[in-house]
C-alpha positions in Angstrom: -60.6 123.6 143.1 -61.5 122.3 146.5 -62.7 125.0 148.9 -62.4 123.6 152.5 -65.3 124.5 154.8 -64.8 126.5 157.9 -65.5 123.4 160.1 -62.4 121.7 158.6 -60.2 124.8 159.1 -61.2 125.0 162.8 -60.8 121.3 163.3 -57.3 121.2 161.8 -56.2 124.4 163.6 -57.2 122.9 167.0 -55.9 119.4 166.3 -52.5 120.7 165.3 -52.1 122.6 168.6 -53.4 119.7 170.7 -56.7 121.4 171.6 -59.2 118.9 170.1 -59.0 115.9 172.5 -62.0 115.2 174.6 -61.7 116.0 178.3 -60.5 112.9 180.1 -59.1 111.3 176.9 -55.9 113.4 176.8 -52.6 111.7 177.4 -51.9 111.2 181.1 -49.6 114.0 182.4 -46.0 112.6 182.5 -42.6 114.0 181.6 -42.9 112.4 178.2 -46.4 113.6 177.4 -45.7 117.2 178.6 -42.5 117.3 176.6 -44.3 116.0 173.6 -46.7 118.9 173.9 -43.9 121.5 174.1 -42.2 119.8 171.1 -45.5 119.8 169.1 -46.0 123.5 169.7 -42.3 124.4 169.2 -42.4 126.7 172.2 -44.5 127.9 175.1 -44.5 131.5 176.2 -43.2 132.7 179.5 -44.8 135.8 181.1 -44.7 137.6 184.4 -48.4 138.1 184.9 -49.9 135.7 187.4 -53.6 136.4 188.0 -53.7 132.6 187.6 -50.7 130.2 187.2 -47.9 131.4 185.0 -48.6 131.3 181.3 -46.5 128.2 180.4 -48.1 126.1 183.1 -51.6 127.1 181.9 -50.7 126.3 178.2 -50.0 122.8 179.3 -53.1 122.5 181.5 -55.3 123.6 178.6 -54.2 120.4 176.7 -53.7 118.0 179.6 -56.0 119.0 182.4 -54.8 119.0 186.0 -51.1 118.0 186.4 -48.3 118.6 188.8 -46.4 121.7 187.8 -43.2 120.0 189.0 -43.3 117.9 185.8 -42.6 121.0 183.7 -40.1 122.4 186.2 -38.1 119.2 186.1 -38.1 119.2 182.3 -36.6 122.7 182.4 -34.3 122.5 185.5 -33.5 119.0 186.5 -29.9 118.6 185.3 -30.3 114.8 184.7 -33.5 115.1 182.7 -33.4 118.6 181.2 -35.5 118.6 177.9 -36.5 122.3 177.5 -34.6 125.5 177.9 -35.4 129.2 178.0 -34.7 131.1 174.8 -36.3 133.4 172.3 -38.9 132.4 169.7 -42.3 134.1 169.5 -41.2 135.9 172.7 -39.4 134.7 175.8 -40.3 131.0 175.7 -39.5 127.4 176.8 -38.3 125.5 173.7 -37.3 121.9 173.1 -33.6 121.4 174.1 -32.9 119.5 170.8 -33.5 122.8 168.9 -31.0 124.9 170.9 -28.8 125.3 167.9 -31.3 127.6 166.2 -30.7 130.2 168.9 -27.0 130.4 167.9 -27.3 132.7 164.9 -29.0 135.4 166.9 -26.5 135.0 169.7 -23.7 135.4 167.2 -25.4 138.5 165.7 -25.7 140.1 169.1 -22.1 139.3 170.1 -20.6 140.6 166.8 -23.0 143.4 165.7 -25.6 143.9 168.4 -28.7 146.0 168.9 -28.1 149.6 169.7 -29.2 148.8 173.3 -26.3 146.4 173.5 -23.7 148.5 171.8 -24.6 151.6 173.7 -24.5 149.8 177.0 -21.2 148.0 176.2 -19.7 151.4 175.3 -20.4 152.9 178.7 -17.5 153.0 181.1 -17.1 150.0 183.3 -19.8 147.8 181.8 -17.5 145.4 179.9 -15.5 145.0 183.1 -18.7 144.4 185.0 -19.7 141.6 182.6 -16.3 140.0 182.8 -16.3 140.1 186.5 -19.8 138.6 186.8 -18.8 135.9 184.4 -15.7 135.0 186.4 -17.7 134.9 189.6 -20.3 132.5 188.1 -17.4 130.4 186.8 -16.0 130.2 190.3 -19.2 130.1 192.4 -21.9 128.5 190.2 -25.2 129.9 189.2 -26.3 133.3 190.5 -29.5 135.4 190.6 -29.3 139.1 189.9 -30.4 139.7 193.4 -27.4 137.8 194.7 -25.0 140.3 193.2 -24.4 143.4 195.2 -24.5 146.6 193.1 -26.2 149.9 192.5 -29.7 150.5 193.6 -32.4 150.7 190.9 -31.9 153.7 188.7 -35.2 154.8 187.3 -35.2 155.6 183.6 -32.7 153.0 182.6 -33.5 150.1 180.2 -36.4 148.1 181.8 -35.3 149.8 185.1 -32.7 147.0 185.5 -29.7 147.4 187.7 -26.3 147.2 185.8 -25.7 143.8 187.2 -29.0 142.5 185.9 -28.3 144.0 182.5 -24.9 142.4 182.4 -26.4 139.0 183.1 -29.0 139.5 180.4 -26.3 140.5 177.9 -24.3 137.3 178.7 -27.5 135.3 178.4 -28.3 136.9 175.0 -24.7 136.2 173.8 -25.0 132.5 174.7 -22.4 132.7 177.4 -25.0 131.9 180.1 -28.2 129.9 180.3 -31.0 129.7 182.8 -30.2 126.9 185.1 -33.4 127.2 187.3 -35.7 129.8 188.8 -36.2 130.6 192.4 -39.4 132.5 193.1 -39.5 133.1 189.4 -36.1 134.8 189.5 -33.7 133.5 186.9 -30.6 131.7 188.1 -27.9 132.2 185.4 -25.1 129.7 184.9 -22.4 128.9 182.3 -23.9 127.4 179.2 -21.4 124.6 179.3 -22.8 123.6 182.7 -26.5 123.8 181.7 -26.6 122.6 178.1 -26.6 118.7 178.0 -23.7 117.1 176.2 -26.0 115.4 173.7 -27.3 118.6 172.3 -26.2 119.3 168.7 -24.3 122.6 168.6 -23.9 122.8 164.8 -24.7 126.4 164.1 -27.1 126.9 161.1 -27.0 130.0 159.0 -29.6 132.7 159.8 -31.5 131.8 156.6 -31.5 128.1 157.5 -32.8 129.1 160.9 -35.5 131.2 159.4 -36.7 128.5 157.0 -36.8 126.0 159.8 -38.8 128.3 162.1 -41.3 129.2 159.3 -41.9 125.6 158.5 -42.1 124.8 162.2 -44.7 127.6 162.7 -46.8 126.5 159.8 -46.9 123.0 161.0 -47.8 124.0 164.6 -50.6 126.2 163.3 -52.1 123.4 161.1 -53.7 125.8 158.7 -53.4 129.5 158.5 -52.9 132.6 156.4 -49.4 132.6 154.8 -48.2 135.5 157.0 -49.1 133.6 160.2 -46.0 131.3 159.8 -44.0 134.5 160.4 -46.3 135.7 163.2 -45.6 132.4 165.0 -41.9 133.1 165.4 -42.3 136.9 165.5 -40.4 137.3 162.2 -40.6 140.5 160.2 -42.8 140.0 157.2 -40.4 141.6 154.8 -37.9 138.9 155.6 -40.4 136.1 155.8 -42.5 136.6 152.6 -39.9 135.5 150.1 -38.9 132.5 152.2 -42.6 131.5 152.6 -42.9 131.8 148.8 -39.9 129.6 148.3 -41.3 127.0 150.7 -44.6 127.0 148.7 -42.7 126.7 145.4 -40.7 123.7 146.8 -44.0 122.0 147.9 -43.1 122.1 151.6 -46.0 124.4 152.2 -49.2 124.0 150.1 -51.6 126.7 149.2 -55.3 125.7 149.6 -58.6 127.6 149.5 -60.7 127.9 152.6 -64.1 129.4 153.5 -63.4 131.8 156.4 -65.8 134.2 158.1 -64.1 136.9 155.9 -64.9 134.9 152.7 -62.9 132.5 150.6 -59.2 132.9 151.3 -55.8 131.4 150.3 -54.3 129.5 153.2 -51.3 127.4 153.7 -50.9 123.9 155.2 -47.7 121.9 155.7 -47.5 119.1 153.1 -47.4 116.5 155.8 -50.8 117.7 157.1 -52.8 117.7 153.9 -54.2 114.3 154.8 -55.3 115.7 158.2 -57.1 118.5 156.4 -58.9 116.0 154.2 -59.9 114.0 157.3 -61.1 117.2 159.0 -63.2 118.0 155.9 -64.7 114.5 156.0 -65.6 114.9 159.6 -63.1 112.4 160.9 -61.4 115.0 163.1 -64.0 116.5 165.4 -62.8 118.8 168.3 -64.4 117.7 171.6 -62.4 119.6 174.2 -63.8 122.3 176.6 -61.0 124.2 178.1 -59.7 127.7 178.9 -56.8 129.5 177.1 -54.4 132.0 178.6 -53.8 135.2 176.7 -50.3 133.9 175.6 -51.5 130.6 174.3 -50.1 129.4 171.0 -53.5 129.5 169.4 -53.3 133.3 169.4 -49.9 133.5 167.7 -51.5 133.8 164.2 -52.6 137.4 163.8 -56.2 137.8 162.5 -56.9 134.1 162.4 -59.0 134.2 165.6 -61.5 136.6 163.9 -61.4 134.9 160.5 -61.9 131.4 161.8 -64.0 132.0 165.0 -65.3 135.5 164.8 -63.5 136.1 168.1 -61.2 139.0 168.9 -58.6 138.0 171.4 -56.7 140.7 173.1 -55.0 141.1 176.5 -56.4 144.2 178.1 -54.0 144.2 181.0 -51.9 146.8 179.0 -54.9 149.1 178.4 -56.0 151.8 180.8 -58.8 150.6 183.0 -61.4 152.9 181.3 -60.6 151.3 177.9 -61.0 147.7 178.9 -64.1 146.0 177.5 -63.9 142.6 179.3 -61.3 142.9 182.0 -57.7 142.8 183.0 -56.7 139.2 182.2 -59.5 137.4 180.4 -59.2 133.7 179.6 -61.2 132.7 176.5 -63.4 129.6 176.7 -63.0 126.9 174.1 -66.0 124.6 173.7 -65.4 121.9 171.0 -64.7 123.9 167.8 -66.1 127.3 169.0 -64.7 130.1 171.2 -67.9 130.7 173.2 -66.9 133.2 175.9 -64.3 134.5 178.3 -63.9 135.3 182.0 -61.7 137.6 184.0 -60.2 135.6 187.0 -58.5 136.5 190.2 -57.0 133.7 192.2 -56.7 134.6 195.9 -53.9 132.2 196.8 -53.9 132.7 200.6 -57.6 131.8 201.0 -58.1 129.4 198.0 -60.8 131.6 196.6 -61.4 131.6 192.9 -63.0 134.9 191.9 -64.6 135.5 188.5 -64.7 139.2 188.3 -66.6 139.0 185.0 -68.0 136.1 182.9 -69.2 136.5 179.3 -70.7 134.5 176.5 -70.2 135.5 172.9 -73.2 136.9 171.0 -75.4 134.2 169.8 -74.1 131.5 172.3 -76.8 130.0 174.4 -76.0 128.6 177.9 -77.6 125.2 177.2 -77.2 122.2 179.4 -74.3 120.7 177.6 -72.3 124.0 177.5 -72.9 124.7 181.2 -72.0 121.1 182.2 -68.8 121.0 180.1 -67.6 124.5 181.3 -68.4 123.6 184.9 -66.3 120.4 184.6 -63.4 122.3 183.1 -63.7 125.0 185.8 -63.6 122.3 188.6 -60.5 120.9 187.1 -58.9 124.4 186.7 -59.7 125.1 190.3 -58.1 121.8 191.4 -55.0 122.7 189.4 -54.8 126.0 191.3 -55.7 124.4 194.7 -58.7 126.6 194.9 -61.8 125.4 196.7 -64.3 128.3 196.7 -65.8 130.2 193.8 -67.4 133.6 193.5 -68.9 134.9 190.3 -69.2 138.7 190.6 -70.7 139.5 187.2 -72.1 137.4 184.3 -73.4 138.4 180.9 -75.9 136.9 180.4 -76.8 136.5 184.1 -78.4 133.2 183.4 -75.0 131.7 182.4 -73.4 132.6 185.8 -76.5 131.3 187.7 -76.5 128.0 185.9 -72.7 127.6 186.2 -72.8 128.2 189.9 -75.6 125.6 190.3 -73.6 123.1 188.3 -70.6 123.6 190.5 
């Protein structure tokens, strides 16, 4: 039986997620190429943290380099050209519009059965009337932000500390009654689904099992090669539900089991049947990752639990949610990808008013030397990242080793 080498595993994993193209050789940023990236990944995560640009913008930058963020915004919010929508997948994400129907089983489940949060909230006096009133107001006036609706002041201790009006909007969004028409200063603008969803979108509702099979297959393909459980990780599906479905996909030949040499030893991995030829090419050295880029903590590469350590010997974690005294690297570290290796990370702070890009800490992984090629490639990526953020000055406050920071500053 063929045992695929670690180099092939890394190459296919990076190729599948669009992280192998040489800097400067990536597709030119355009509505088509940016949408193709979202479609290839299946989803890109949204998050509120903004030490740098929002997560979804950075996920695209990592694969395209500097591009106008308006391209992504138009794909999401331009009524004439809308190609992505806000929904739920691995977390809150932007997803390809043509896959909207896979949201519908969960919407139905919440409407008819609901999570205890929904059922308890709906049972409280006045809340159903509040939802009905807000829905009627949106129907009459058009899309609304939560801040546009007068209501009670923030009540601490409630679910997410949301006002009842915000909770009503989120319920209606979760039920499929509303969609996100646009964002204003990152605040959601909710409007009727019938006014946001393009007429061409297939609204044939799949069963929950059809949805799960589709998402597991989608996840496995986006990951390229991974542990079997990672297909479930990709869409945040419970393993108890996912395992028998993954086994059925393997039995049907949709997913193929292969042996790979990981840093944890020889392991059984899965690859989508359409990508076996890519794995063979990677093993033959025909797919050779060439990109140097930075990855935000919510990047799709991290959606496969444990694969970062097994493939790269790199432990990715977001320390923003740890107490300061328990952080090892910093609040919001961005890993550094150099060709097929994860070579380091840095903790950035963009000072938007002054255009200063501050690296509060910069690290190389053990055993990585700051040679001329690495420094040159990281410096070029950093210049592009600064241009993307309209930053023009750089300060490196701490570097381990110090030599790396010194060489990088000189190269810039």
